[in-house]
FIMAR-612565 format. One line per 2 residues: number of its first residue (from 1); their letters; for each residue x, y, z of C-alpha. Coordinates in Angstrom, 1 decimal. Example, Ala and Ser with C-alpha at 12.3 -4.5 7.8 and 13.67 -1.06 7.14 Angstrom:
// residues 2
1) as) 12.3/-4.5/7.8; 13.7/-1.1/7.1
//
This chain:
// residues 506
1) xx) -90.2/-83.3/250.7; -93.4/-82.7/248.7
3) xx) -93.7/-84.6/245.5; -95.3/-81.5/243.7
5) xx) -93.1/-78.5/244.7; -94.4/-76.3/242.3
7) xx) -98.1/-76.7/242.8; -100.6/-74.2/243.8
9) xx) -100.2/-74.7/247.6; -96.5/-74.7/247.8
11) xx) -96.4/-71.7/245.5; -99.0/-69.8/248.0
13) xx) -96.5/-70.8/250.9; -93.6/-69.4/249.0
15) xx) -95.7/-66.2/248.3; -96.3/-65.8/251.9
17) xx) -92.6/-66.4/252.9; -91.4/-64.1/250.3
19) xx) -93.9/-61.3/251.3; -92.9/-61.4/254.7
21) xx) -89.3/-61.5/254.1; -89.5/-58.6/251.9
23) xx) -90.5/-56.3/254.8; -87.2/-56.5/256.7
25) xx) -85.1/-56.6/253.4; -86.9/-53.5/252.0
27) xx) -86.1/-51.6/255.3; -82.5/-52.9/255.2
29) xx) -82.1/-51.8/251.5; -83.3/-48.2/252.4
31) xx) -81.3/-48.0/255.3; -78.2/-49.0/253.4
33) xx) -78.6/-46.6/250.7; -79.6/-43.8/253.2
35) xx) -76.4/-44.5/255.4; -74.0/-44.8/252.5
37) xx) -75.1/-41.6/250.8; -74.9/-39.8/254.2
39) xx) -71.5/-41.5/255.2; -69.5/-41.0/252.4
41) xx) -68.5/-37.6/250.9; -70.2/-37.3/247.5
43) xx) -66.9/-38.2/245.6; -66.2/-41.1/247.6
45) xx) -69.8/-42.2/247.0; -69.3/-41.7/243.6
47) xx) -66.2/-44.0/243.5; -68.3/-46.6/245.5
49) xx) -71.0/-46.2/242.8; -68.7/-46.9/239.9
51) xx) -66.8/-49.8/241.6; -70.4/-51.6/242.2
53) xx) -71.4/-50.7/238.7; -68.4/-52.3/237.6
55) xx) -69.2/-55.5/239.4; -72.6/-55.9/238.2
57) xx) -71.2/-55.5/234.7; -68.6/-58.3/235.3
59) xx) -71.0/-60.5/236.9; -73.2/-60.1/234.0
61) xx) -71.0/-60.5/231.2; -69.4/-63.6/232.8
63) xx) -72.6/-65.6/233.4; -72.2/-67.7/230.4
65) xx) -75.7/-68.4/230.6; -75.2/-70.7/233.8
67) xx) -77.8/-68.9/235.9; -80.8/-69.9/233.3
69) xx) -79.3/-73.3/233.3; -80.3/-73.7/237.0
71) xx) -83.7/-71.9/236.5; -84.7/-74.0/233.5
73) xx) -83.7/-77.5/234.5; -83.3/-77.7/238.2
75) xx) -87.2/-77.7/238.7; -87.5/-80.7/236.3
77) xx) -84.7/-82.7/238.2; -86.5/-82.0/241.7
79) xx) -90.1/-82.9/240.1; -88.7/-86.1/238.8
81) xx) -86.8/-87.0/242.0; -83.4/-87.1/240.5
83) xx) -80.9/-86.3/243.0; -77.9/-87.3/241.5
85) xx) -78.5/-85.5/238.2; -79.5/-82.4/240.5
87) xx) -76.2/-82.4/242.5; -74.3/-83.0/239.4
89) xx) -75.6/-80.1/237.5; -75.3/-77.6/240.4
91) xx) -71.5/-78.6/241.0; -70.9/-78.3/237.4
93) xx) -72.4/-74.8/237.4; -70.8/-73.6/240.6
95) xx) -67.3/-74.8/239.8; -67.5/-73.4/236.4
97) xx) -68.8/-69.9/237.9; -65.8/-70.0/240.3
99) xx) -63.2/-70.6/237.8; -64.4/-67.9/235.1
101) xx) -64.6/-65.2/237.8; -61.1/-66.3/239.3
103) xx) -59.5/-66.3/235.8; -61.4/-62.9/235.2
105) xx) -60.2/-61.2/238.4; -56.7/-62.4/237.5
107) xx) -56.7/-60.9/234.2; -57.9/-57.6/235.4
109) xx) -55.5/-57.4/238.2; -52.4/-58.5/235.9
111) xx) -53.4/-56.3/233.0; -54.8/-53.1/235.1
113) xx) -52.8/-50.4/233.6; -54.1/-51.1/229.9
115) xx) -57.5/-52.1/231.5; -58.0/-48.6/233.2
117) xx) -56.5/-46.6/230.2; -59.2/-48.0/228.0
119) xx) -62.2/-47.4/230.7; -61.0/-44.0/231.6
121) xx) -58.6/-42.4/234.3; -61.2/-41.6/236.7
123) xx) -62.0/-45.2/237.5; -61.5/-45.9/241.2
125) xx) -58.5/-48.4/240.2; -57.0/-48.3/244.0
127) xx) -60.0/-50.4/244.8; -59.0/-53.2/242.6
129) xx) -57.8/-55.8/245.1; -60.9/-55.4/246.9
131) xx) -63.0/-55.4/243.8; -61.5/-58.7/242.7
133) xx) -62.1/-60.8/246.0; -65.8/-59.3/245.8
135) xx) -66.2/-60.5/242.2; -65.5/-64.1/242.9
137) xx) -67.3/-64.3/246.3; -70.3/-62.6/245.1
139) xx) -70.8/-64.3/242.0; -70.5/-67.9/243.5
141) xx) -72.9/-66.8/246.4; -75.5/-65.5/243.6
143) xx) -75.4/-68.8/242.0; -76.3/-70.7/245.4
145) xx) -78.5/-68.1/246.9; -80.6/-66.6/244.2
147) xx) -80.6/-69.0/241.3; -80.4/-72.2/243.1
149) xx) -83.0/-71.4/245.8; -85.4/-69.9/243.6
151) xx) -85.3/-72.9/241.2; -86.0/-75.1/244.3
153) xx) -89.0/-72.8/245.2; -87.5/-72.1/248.7
155) xx) -88.1/-68.4/248.9; -88.1/-68.8/253.0
157) xx) -84.4/-69.7/253.1; -83.7/-67.1/250.1
159) xx) -85.3/-64.3/252.3; -83.7/-65.3/255.3
161) xx) -80.2/-65.1/253.8; -81.0/-61.8/252.0
163) xx) -82.1/-60.4/255.3; -78.8/-61.5/257.1
165) xx) -76.8/-59.9/254.5; -78.5/-56.6/254.6
167) xx) -78.4/-56.7/258.5; -74.7/-57.2/258.6
169) xx) -74.1/-54.3/256.2; -76.5/-51.9/258.2
171) xx) -74.4/-52.9/261.3; -71.2/-52.4/259.6
173) xx) -72.3/-48.9/258.3; -73.5/-47.7/261.6
175) xx) -70.3/-48.8/263.1; -68.4/-46.8/260.3
177) xx) -70.2/-43.8/261.0; -69.6/-43.9/264.8
179) xx) -66.1/-44.2/264.2; -65.8/-42.1/261.1
181) xx) -64.2/-44.6/258.9; -66.2/-43.5/255.8
183) xx) -64.3/-44.5/252.6; -65.2/-46.5/249.6
185) xx) -62.4/-49.0/250.8; -64.5/-49.6/254.0
187) xx) -67.7/-50.3/252.0; -66.2/-52.8/249.9
189) xx) -65.0/-54.4/252.7; -68.4/-54.6/254.2
191) xx) -69.7/-56.0/250.9; -67.0/-58.9/251.0
193) xx) -67.8/-59.8/254.7; -71.4/-59.9/254.2
195) xx) -71.0/-62.1/250.9; -68.7/-64.5/252.5
197) xx) -71.3/-64.9/255.4; -74.2/-65.4/252.9
199) xx) -72.2/-67.7/250.5; -71.5/-70.1/253.7
201) xx) -75.0/-70.2/254.7; -76.3/-70.7/251.2
203) xx) -73.9/-73.5/250.8; -75.3/-75.4/253.9
205) xx) -78.9/-75.0/253.0; -78.8/-76.0/249.5
207) xx) -76.6/-79.1/250.7; -79.6/-79.9/253.2
209) xx) -82.2/-79.7/250.4; -80.5/-81.7/247.9
211) xx) -80.4/-84.4/250.5; -84.3/-84.4/250.5
213) xx) -84.6/-85.3/247.0; -85.2/-88.9/246.5
215) xx) -83.6/-91.0/243.7; -85.5/-91.5/240.4
217) xx) -87.7/-94.5/240.3; -89.6/-94.0/237.0
219) xx) -88.3/-93.6/233.4; -87.5/-89.7/232.8
221) xx) -85.2/-88.4/230.0; -82.6/-86.0/231.4
223) xx) -81.7/-83.0/229.4; -78.9/-83.7/227.1
225) xx) -75.9/-81.5/227.1; -77.0/-80.3/223.8
227) xx) -80.2/-79.1/225.1; -78.3/-77.4/228.0
229) xx) -75.6/-75.8/225.9; -78.4/-74.2/223.8
231) xx) -80.0/-72.5/226.7; -77.0/-71.5/228.0
233) xx) -75.7/-70.1/224.8; -78.8/-68.2/223.8
235) xx) -79.5/-66.6/227.2; -75.9/-65.6/227.5
237) xx) -75.6/-64.2/223.9; -78.8/-61.9/224.9
239) xx) -77.5/-61.6/228.1; -74.2/-59.9/227.0
241) xx) -76.5/-57.3/225.0; -78.6/-56.7/228.1
243) xx) -75.6/-55.9/230.1; -74.3/-53.5/227.7
245) xx) -77.3/-51.8/227.9; -77.6/-52.0/231.7
247) xx) -77.5/-48.8/233.8; -74.2/-50.2/235.5
249) xx) -72.3/-50.3/232.0; -73.7/-47.2/230.7
251) xx) -72.7/-45.5/234.0; -69.2/-46.6/233.7
253) xx) -69.1/-45.6/230.0; -70.3/-42.0/231.1
255) xx) -67.7/-41.8/233.8; -65.2/-40.8/231.1
257) xx) -66.8/-37.4/230.5; -68.9/-36.6/233.5
259) xx) -67.8/-35.4/236.9; -67.9/-37.5/240.1
261) xx) -70.8/-35.2/241.5; -72.8/-36.0/238.2
263) xx) -72.1/-39.7/238.4; -73.0/-39.8/242.0
265) xx) -76.3/-38.0/241.4; -77.2/-40.3/238.5
267) xx) -76.1/-43.4/240.4; -78.3/-42.5/243.4
269) xx) -81.3/-42.2/241.3; -80.5/-45.5/239.6
271) xx) -80.3/-47.2/242.8; -83.6/-45.8/244.1
273) xx) -85.1/-47.0/240.8; -83.8/-50.5/241.4
275) xx) -85.6/-50.4/244.9; -88.7/-49.6/243.3
277) xx) -88.5/-52.2/240.8; -87.7/-54.9/243.4
279) xx) -90.1/-54.0/245.8; -93.3/-53.6/243.2
281) xx) -95.6/-56.2/244.4; -96.1/-57.6/241.1
283) xx) -92.3/-58.1/240.5; -92.0/-59.5/244.0
285) xx) -94.3/-62.1/243.2; -92.7/-62.7/239.8
287) xx) -89.7/-63.8/241.5; -91.8/-66.3/243.4
289) xx) -94.1/-67.3/240.5; -91.3/-67.9/237.8
291) xx) -90.1/-71.1/239.1; -93.6/-72.4/239.3
293) xx) -94.5/-71.1/235.5; -91.3/-72.9/234.1
295) xx) -92.0/-76.1/236.1; -95.8/-76.2/235.3
297) xx) -94.9/-75.6/231.7; -92.3/-78.3/231.7
299) xx) -95.2/-80.6/232.9; -98.3/-79.6/230.9
301) xx) -96.9/-77.9/227.9; -100.2/-75.2/228.4
303) xx) -99.0/-72.2/226.8; -102.4/-70.5/227.3
305) xx) -101.9/-70.8/231.0; -98.2/-69.8/231.0
307) xx) -99.1/-66.7/229.0; -102.1/-66.0/231.0
309) xx) -100.1/-65.9/234.2; -97.3/-63.7/232.5
311) xx) -100.0/-61.1/231.2; -101.5/-61.1/234.8
313) xx) -97.9/-60.5/236.4; -97.0/-57.6/234.0
315) xx) -100.6/-56.1/234.6; -100.2/-56.0/238.5
317) xx) -96.7/-54.9/238.1; -97.7/-51.7/236.1
319) xx) -100.6/-51.0/238.3; -98.6/-50.9/241.4
321) xx) -96.2/-48.7/239.6; -98.5/-46.3/238.5
323) xx) -99.2/-44.5/242.0; -95.2/-44.5/242.3
325) xx) -94.7/-43.0/239.0; -97.6/-40.3/239.8
327) xx) -95.8/-39.2/243.1; -92.4/-39.0/241.4
329) xx) -93.5/-37.1/238.5; -95.3/-34.6/240.8
331) xx) -93.1/-34.5/243.9; -89.8/-36.0/242.3
333) xx) -87.6/-33.3/243.8; -89.0/-33.8/247.1
335) xx) -88.8/-37.2/247.2; -84.9/-37.2/246.3
337) xx) -84.3/-34.2/249.0; -85.9/-36.6/251.7
339) xx) -83.9/-39.7/250.5; -80.7/-38.4/249.6
341) xx) -80.3/-34.6/250.3; -80.7/-31.3/248.4
343) xx) -77.6/-32.2/246.0; -79.7/-34.5/244.3
345) xx) -82.9/-32.7/243.7; -81.8/-31.6/240.2
347) xx) -82.2/-35.0/238.9; -85.9/-35.2/239.6
349) xx) -86.8/-35.5/235.9; -84.1/-38.3/235.2
351) xx) -86.0/-40.0/238.1; -89.3/-39.7/236.7
353) xx) -88.1/-40.9/233.3; -86.5/-44.1/234.9
355) xx) -89.5/-44.9/236.6; -91.5/-44.7/233.2
357) xx) -88.7/-47.1/231.7; -89.4/-49.7/234.3
359) xx) -92.7/-50.5/232.8; -90.8/-51.7/229.8
361) xx) -88.2/-53.5/231.6; -90.6/-55.4/233.3
363) xx) -92.4/-56.4/230.2; -89.1/-57.6/228.9
365) xx) -88.2/-59.7/232.0; -91.7/-61.5/231.5
367) xx) -90.9/-62.1/228.1; -87.6/-63.4/228.7
369) xx) -89.1/-66.3/231.2; -91.7/-67.1/228.8
371) xx) -89.1/-67.4/226.0; -87.1/-69.7/228.1
373) xx) -90.1/-72.0/229.4; -91.2/-72.7/225.7
375) xx) -87.4/-73.0/224.5; -87.7/-70.1/222.0
377) xx) -84.6/-68.5/223.1; -83.3/-68.0/219.5
379) xx) -85.9/-65.5/218.9; -84.6/-63.6/222.2
381) xx) -81.1/-63.7/221.5; -81.7/-62.2/217.7
383) xx) -83.6/-59.5/219.3; -81.0/-58.6/221.6
385) xx) -78.2/-58.8/219.0; -80.2/-56.2/216.7
387) xx) -80.8/-54.0/219.8; -77.1/-53.6/220.4
389) xx) -76.3/-52.1/217.1; -78.0/-48.7/218.2
391) xx) -75.6/-48.4/221.1; -72.8/-47.5/219.0
393) xx) -74.7/-44.9/217.0; -75.4/-43.5/220.3
395) xx) -72.3/-43.4/221.5; -70.4/-41.6/218.6
397) xx) -73.1/-39.3/218.0; -74.9/-38.6/221.2
399) xx) -72.5/-39.5/223.9; -70.9/-36.2/225.1
401) xx) -74.1/-34.0/224.0; -76.6/-35.8/226.1
403) xx) -74.7/-35.7/229.6; -76.7/-38.1/231.8
405) xx) -79.5/-38.3/229.7; -77.5/-40.7/227.6
407) xx) -78.1/-43.4/230.1; -81.8/-43.0/229.8
409) xx) -82.2/-42.6/226.2; -80.3/-45.6/225.8
411) xx) -82.2/-47.8/228.4; -85.3/-46.7/226.6
413) xx) -84.0/-47.7/223.1; -82.9/-51.3/223.9
415) xx) -86.2/-52.1/225.8; -88.4/-50.9/222.8
417) xx) -86.4/-52.7/220.1; -86.2/-56.1/222.1
419) xx) -89.8/-56.1/223.3; -91.1/-55.4/219.8
421) xx) -89.0/-57.9/218.1; -89.3/-60.8/220.6
423) xx) -93.3/-60.1/220.3; -93.3/-60.3/216.7
425) xx) -91.0/-63.4/216.5; -93.3/-65.3/219.1
427) xx) -96.4/-64.3/217.0; -95.0/-65.6/213.6
429) xx) -94.1/-68.8/215.6; -97.8/-69.3/216.6
431) xx) -97.4/-68.1/220.1; -100.1/-65.5/220.8
433) xx) -98.9/-62.4/223.0; -101.6/-60.1/224.1
435) xx) -99.5/-56.7/225.4; -102.9/-55.1/226.8
437) xx) -103.1/-52.0/224.9; -106.6/-51.3/226.0
439) xx) -105.9/-51.4/229.7; -102.8/-49.4/229.2
441) xx) -104.4/-46.8/227.5; -107.1/-46.6/230.4
443) xx) -104.2/-46.3/232.8; -102.5/-43.3/230.9
445) xx) -105.7/-41.4/231.0; -106.1/-42.0/234.4
447) xx) -102.8/-41.0/235.5; -102.9/-37.8/233.7
449) xx) -106.2/-36.8/235.0; -104.7/-37.7/238.7
451) xx) -101.8/-35.8/238.3; -103.0/-32.6/237.1
453) xx) -105.1/-31.7/240.4; -102.3/-32.8/242.5
455) xx) -99.8/-30.7/240.8; -102.2/-27.8/241.4
457) xx) -102.3/-28.0/245.2; -98.4/-28.8/245.2
459) xx) -96.9/-26.4/247.4; -94.1/-26.0/250.4
461) xx) -94.4/-27.7/253.8; -95.2/-31.3/254.8
463) xx) -99.0/-30.9/255.1; -99.5/-29.8/251.5
465) xx) -97.2/-32.5/250.4; -99.0/-35.0/252.4
467) xx) -102.5/-33.8/250.9; -101.1/-33.9/247.4
469) xx) -100.1/-37.5/247.8; -103.3/-38.5/249.4
471) xx) -105.2/-36.6/246.7; -103.3/-38.3/244.0
473) xx) -103.6/-41.8/245.2; -107.5/-41.3/245.9
475) xx) -108.1/-40.0/242.2; -106.0/-42.9/240.8
477) xx) -108.2/-45.6/242.8; -111.4/-44.0/241.5
479) xx) -110.3/-43.8/238.2; -109.2/-47.5/238.2
481) xx) -112.3/-48.6/239.6; -114.6/-46.6/237.3
483) xx) -112.6/-47.8/234.2; -112.6/-51.0/235.4
485) xx) -109.0/-51.8/234.8; -108.7/-54.8/237.2
487) xx) -111.2/-57.1/234.9; -112.8/-60.7/235.1
489) xx) -109.7/-62.6/234.3; -107.4/-60.7/236.5
491) xx) -110.0/-61.8/239.2; -109.8/-65.2/238.2
493) xx) -106.0/-65.5/238.4; -106.2/-63.8/241.9
495) xx) -108.8/-66.5/243.0; -106.4/-69.4/241.5
497) xx) -103.4/-67.8/243.1; -105.1/-67.6/246.6
499) xx) -106.8/-71.0/246.3; -110.2/-69.6/247.3
501) xx) -113.0/-67.5/245.6; -112.1/-64.3/247.0
503) xx) -113.6/-62.1/243.9; -116.8/-63.3/242.0
505) xx) -116.0/-63.6/238.6; -119.3/-64.6/236.9
//
């Protein structure tokens, strides 16, 4: 095993493996959503959406910060060749995760009558047994697959497991479609089966990788339990607030007053938005470079380098989001009809707003990594606790009046509050953070100027749709080049990331 697993060369190998793996996973993710929405009646799809939303909420609220313990400290154990410490920490996290999830599943099942009376009578409580099993299996699997493999910079194995899971789900959905067994229960059974296979594969792979780590030869001060508890507690505190503002939780809250059809439409556009976020090039790379950012900062304590990489990833993420936002803003109805059918076309403005929200969300995710790397998680948790005060006000005064827009406005409010307070807290402690207002203003102007002509040529039929999208992207490209949005610093980071001088920076 390389003694420098978070070096530039290894990071480039991980990026290559990640990008190659994202091609099949992107296709599989789109196929799963398309098959699900066509396989199930609208009401059944709504029940499935609510169940999966509740799953994400429960998993998020029960992390206890254990995911960030792995992400923050496993790179340090690996860099210092401390196998026994790494094994001990992973076992502690996995066993704790299993016990917590098993206890939560048991409590929900035993107190199901009171539990569902609080949530609302429309909650699909008949799916509870399958939900409880999926909760435990999926939660433990994610610790090993997502957190541990990412922290060990093993993207190739992470992508293999994700692709296998997606392939199993697609195969099962095709089988269900052929045999007309389309119910929400069937889809949850499919999720359980795929999660079990993924858990087994992740266990085998992580065990093999741990055996490759040597035993510590030099002196290294392992993180104390006090440090670990601090990282876990602060991330868990902010994570609770984050999940109270998560689309999944807000969707469940809204289920008390909205019909299954409205929830299905909102859930559909939320799923599409999540797919867009996961497959933004900048955000995809962030999933790879995050472990390297934390590992490098733990080694050299260079905040300038850390902040530079963070700002670069945010800029690339926004620039790749711009053409998507333009297409959805102008042709949102057509996109929704193509993806899910005419019944979802009326949610085009909600879809456009959620794509705009992604920019704020991306900035917050990057800020969270930086705060963990520099061990400034107390600023993060305080900002999150302030933001949670807004949710009860919105719930009591705007909950029923806003309809599905309640979710959109709540999401925007949370991101704005947390981003502003965290940046202000970092600056007070001497950590400079450049948001990049200059290039953001340029992008807004370019996007506006590009959308206007595309909207004017908008019309019925595929040829006009294709012509409009091509025109929009050409105008965006010309504008970005003319305004020099991609500057010298960005070219430098690209050269460093690729390990060769692709761009001239002089």
